[in-house]
C-alpha positions in Angstrom: 119.7 49.9 -23.7 121.0 51.0 -20.4 124.4 49.8 -19.4 125.8 49.1 -15.9 129.5 49.5 -15.1 131.1 46.5 -13.4 134.1 46.6 -10.9 136.3 45.6 -13.8 135.3 48.7 -15.7 133.3 46.7 -18.2 129.7 47.2 -19.0 126.8 44.6 -19.2 123.2 44.7 -20.0 120.6 45.5 -17.2 118.5 42.4 -16.1 115.7 41.4 -13.8 116.7 38.8 -11.2 114.9 35.4 -11.4 113.3 35.9 -7.9 111.9 39.3 -9.0 110.6 37.7 -12.2 108.8 35.0 -10.2 107.2 37.6 -8.0 105.8 39.5 -11.1 104.6 36.3 -12.6 102.8 35.3 -9.4 101.2 38.7 -9.3 100.0 38.4 -12.8 98.4 35.0 -12.1 96.6 36.4 -9.1 95.2 39.3 -11.1 94.0 36.8 -13.7 92.3 34.7 -11.1 90.6 37.8 -9.6 89.2 38.7 -13.0 87.5 35.3 -13.3 83.7 35.2 -12.6 83.0 33.9 -9.0 80.7 30.8 -8.9 78.4 31.4 -5.9 77.8 28.4 -3.6 74.3 27.0 -4.3 71.9 27.1 -1.4 70.4 24.0 0.0 66.9 23.7 -1.4 63.8 22.4 0.4 60.5 21.8 -1.4 57.4 21.6 0.9 54.4 19.7 -0.4 51.1 21.4 0.0 47.6 20.0 -0.4 44.0 20.7 0.6 43.4 20.2 4.4 47.1 20.3 5.2 47.9 21.2 8.9 49.4 24.7 9.1 52.1 24.1 11.7 53.3 21.0 9.9 54.6 23.1 7.0 54.9 26.6 8.5 57.1 25.6 11.5 59.7 23.7 9.3 59.5 26.6 6.8 60.6 28.9 9.6 63.4 26.6 10.7 64.8 26.1 7.2 64.5 29.8 6.4 66.5 30.8 9.5 69.1 28.3 8.5 69.4 30.2 5.2 68.1 27.3 3.1 66.1 28.2 -0.1 62.6 27.1 0.7 59.7 26.8 -1.7 56.2 25.3 -1.7 54.8 23.0 -4.4 51.4 21.3 -5.1 50.3 19.0 -7.8 48.8 21.7 -10.0 50.3 24.8 -8.4 46.9 26.2 -7.5 45.9 27.6 -4.1 45.2 25.1 -1.4 43.0 25.4 1.7 44.5 24.3 5.0 42.6 22.2 7.6 41.7 25.5 9.4 40.6 27.4 6.3 43.8 29.3 5.5 44.4 29.8 1.8 48.0 29.3 0.7 49.5 29.8 -2.8 52.2 27.3 -3.7 55.2 28.6 -5.5 55.3 25.8 -8.0 53.5 22.8 -9.5 55.0 19.4 -9.9 55.5 20.2 -13.6 57.7 23.4 -13.2 59.4 23.0 -9.8 63.1 23.1 -9.7 65.2 20.2 -8.2 65.3 20.2 -4.4 67.8 18.7 -2.0 65.1 17.9 0.5 61.3 17.2 0.3 59.0 17.9 3.3 55.7 16.1 3.5 53.4 17.6 6.1 50.3 16.0 7.6 46.7 17.1 8.2 43.6 15.4 6.9 45.5 13.1 4.5 42.6 10.7 3.6 42.4 12.1 0.1 46.0 13.1 -0.7 47.4 9.7 0.4 45.4 8.1 -2.3 46.4 10.6 -5.0 48.4 8.6 -7.6 49.9 11.7 -9.0 51.3 12.7 -5.6 52.6 9.2 -4.8 54.3 9.0 -8.2 55.9 12.4 -7.6 57.3 11.2 -4.2 58.8 8.1 -5.8 60.4 10.3 -8.5 61.7 12.7 -5.8 63.2 9.9 -3.7 65.5 9.1 -6.7 66.7 12.8 -6.8 66.5 14.4 -3.4 69.0 13.6 -0.7 66.5 13.9 2.1 62.7 13.3 2.6 61.1 14.4 5.8 57.5 13.8 7.0 55.6 15.5 9.8 52.7 14.1 11.7 50.3 12.1 9.4 52.5 13.0 6.5 54.0 9.6 7.3 50.8 8.0 5.9 51.4 9.6 2.6 55.0 8.2 2.5 53.7 4.8 3.6 51.2 4.7 0.7 54.0 5.6 -1.7 55.9 2.5 -0.5 58.9 4.6 0.6 58.7 3.4 4.2 58.5 -0.3 3.6 61.2 -2.1 5.6 62.0 1.1 7.5 61.2 2.5 11.0 58.8 5.4 11.3 56.6 7.4 13.6 53.5 9.5 13.2 50.8 11.4 15.2 50.2 9.8 18.6 46.5 9.2 18.0 47.3 7.6 14.6 50.0 5.2 15.7 47.9 2.1 16.3 46.0 2.5 13.0 49.4 3.2 11.3 50.9 0.0 12.6 47.9 -2.1 11.6 47.7 -0.6 8.1 51.4 -0.9 7.3 52.8 -4.1 8.8 56.0 -3.7 6.6 56.9 -0.6 8.7 58.5 -0.7 12.1 56.5 1.8 14.0 58.3 3.6 16.8 56.1 4.8 19.6 58.7 6.4 21.9 60.6 8.7 19.5 59.9 12.3 18.5 61.5 11.6 15.2 63.0 8.6 13.4 66.0 9.0 11.0 66.5 6.2 8.4 69.2 8.0 6.6 67.5 9.5 3.6 64.0 9.4 5.1 63.1 11.1 8.4 59.6 10.8 10.0 58.4 12.9 12.9 55.5 12.7 15.3 52.7 15.2 15.6 52.6 19.0 15.0 55.5 20.7 16.7 57.7 17.5 16.3 58.3 18.8 12.8 60.5 21.5 14.4 62.7 18.9 16.0 63.0 16.9 12.8 63.7 20.0 10.8 66.5 21.1 13.2 67.9 17.6 13.0 68.1 18.0 9.2 69.8 21.3 9.6 72.3 19.6 11.9 72.9 16.9 9.3 73.5 19.5 6.6 75.3 22.3 8.4 76.3 20.8 11.8 74.8 20.7 15.3 76.2 24.1 16.2 74.2 25.8 13.4 71.1 23.8 14.4 71.5 25.0 18.0 71.9 28.5 16.9 68.7 28.4 14.9 66.8 26.8 17.7 67.9 29.5 20.2 67.1 32.3 17.7 63.5 30.8 17.5 63.5 30.6 21.3 62.9 26.8 21.0 64.1 24.4 23.7 65.6 21.8 21.3 66.9 18.5 22.6 68.9 16.9 19.8 68.6 13.5 21.6 64.8 13.4 21.7 62.9 15.3 24.3 59.1 15.3 24.8 57.3 12.4 23.2 53.5 12.8 23.2 52.8 9.2 22.6 54.5 8.4 26.0 51.9 10.3 28.0 49.7 8.4 30.5 46.5 8.7 28.4 47.8 5.8 26.4 46.7 3.7 29.3 43.1 4.9 29.3 40.7 2.0 28.6 39.3 1.7 25.1 35.7 0.8 25.7 32.6 0.1 23.6 29.7 2.0 25.2 26.0 1.6 24.9 25.2 5.3 25.6 21.6 6.6 25.7 20.2 7.8 22.3 20.7 11.5 21.6 23.6 12.0 24.1 26.1 14.7 23.0 29.7 14.9 24.3 32.0 17.9 24.4 35.5 17.5 25.7 36.3 20.1 28.3 39.9 19.4 29.1 42.6 16.8 28.8 46.1 17.1 30.4 48.7 15.2 32.3 52.2 13.7 32.0 53.8 10.2 31.8 52.4 9.1 35.2 49.0 10.7 35.3 46.2 11.8 32.9 42.8 13.4 33.4 40.2 14.1 30.8 36.7 15.6 31.3 33.7 15.7 29.1 30.4 17.5 29.3 27.6 15.1 28.5 24.2 16.5 27.5 21.4 14.0 27.9 18.0 13.4 29.4 19.3 10.2 31.1 20.3 10.3 34.8 23.9 10.4 36.1 23.4 6.9 37.5 22.3 5.6 34.1 25.5 7.0 32.6 27.6 5.4 35.4 25.9 2.1 34.8 26.9 2.3 31.1 30.5 3.0 32.0 30.6 0.2 34.5 29.1 -2.3 32.0 31.8 -1.4 29.5 34.6 -1.7 32.0 33.3 -5.2 33.1 34.3 -6.5 29.7 38.0 -5.8 30.3 40.2 -8.6 31.5 43.0 -6.1 32.1 41.0 -4.0 34.6 39.5 -5.2 37.9 37.4 -3.3 40.4 39.5 -2.0 43.3 37.1 0.0 45.4 33.6 1.4 45.2 33.2 4.9 46.5 30.0 6.7 45.9 27.5 5.4 43.3 28.9 7.9 40.9 32.6 7.1 41.3 34.4 3.9 40.6 38.1 2.9 40.6 39.8 -0.1 38.8 43.1 -1.7 39.3 45.2 -2.7 36.3 45.9 -6.4 35.7 48.1 -8.3 33.2 49.9 -5.8 31.1 48.3 -2.9 33.0 49.7 -3.8 36.4 50.8 -0.8 38.5 48.1 1.4 36.8 44.8 2.6 38.2 41.9 4.3 36.5 38.8 6.1 37.8 35.5 7.4 36.5 33.4 10.0 38.2 30.2 11.7 37.1 28.8 14.9 38.6 26.0 17.4 37.8 26.9 20.2 35.5 25.6 23.8 35.9 23.5 23.4 32.8 20.2 21.6 32.7 20.3 18.0 31.6 24.1 18.1 31.6 26.8 16.2 33.5 30.6 16.2 33.8 32.3 12.9 33.3 35.9 12.8 34.5 38.2 10.0 33.7 41.7 9.6 35.3 44.5 7.1 34.8 47.6 7.1 37.0 50.6 5.0 37.9 51.3 4.0 41.5 54.5 5.5 42.8 
């Protein structure tokens, strides 16, 4: 062993100082930790339900949002077999109910849901997922599937604007929200029609990864996202158009030409092909409007144009109907407008 000479002329054994020993020990521990296998963080998993006659944008748009957020996204159907969308697109689900992995979130799109919302296998699966998944999100009429499963009882929800009245009547245990683009109950989020699924999906990204990440995803998608709401289709002025029962001539065929507007004004035009005269068509419309207590004749223009003033709950609103000859034989253009007085 090496010896060291002291100032007294004596020798003593060489030694490592306590501080130096601690440093070596710390280095050894660090090396051991570095040698351990690294446990990768598990990605957030989203399962998207598919079924025949599903609406494409209802599942494809959220898929894009979640994919851009680096979530792990997969599709699932009851049997795992290909489904055909409402527009004829064939889609192959990744999994069936039997072999799908656990998911952190379930997305239920809409479309023609009359069959799937009565499918007991689907409803049972949703109830099972509700006990495991942290989040369930519906788009458009996908809310009807959730409603049939009972998961929306006692909760607030929204759906496609044309389906809201029927939704409220069919499910009185649900508080239907007409003026929200999406409704968050905590675990369950429902969104209005079609592109509203993008907003609800971004909202879920915000809940999981924070609003900054959701804004980043939205801008990457070139989507003008308003976390506080934004455009609500059910608020547009066509909600004020009179709902009439008409006694149209036999054999008449309608084709909608256009429909547009905003919250204060809406115009919709139809082509009507019939052997009846324009005056006969106007008489049918006037007879239907005469049954309304909430609309009163304001002025009479020409024989083929009439305006009504809103009464009772419709005060401040006006609606008009006008009929003109179309370029095609035995064809007319019926234009309906509703607007709010400034």
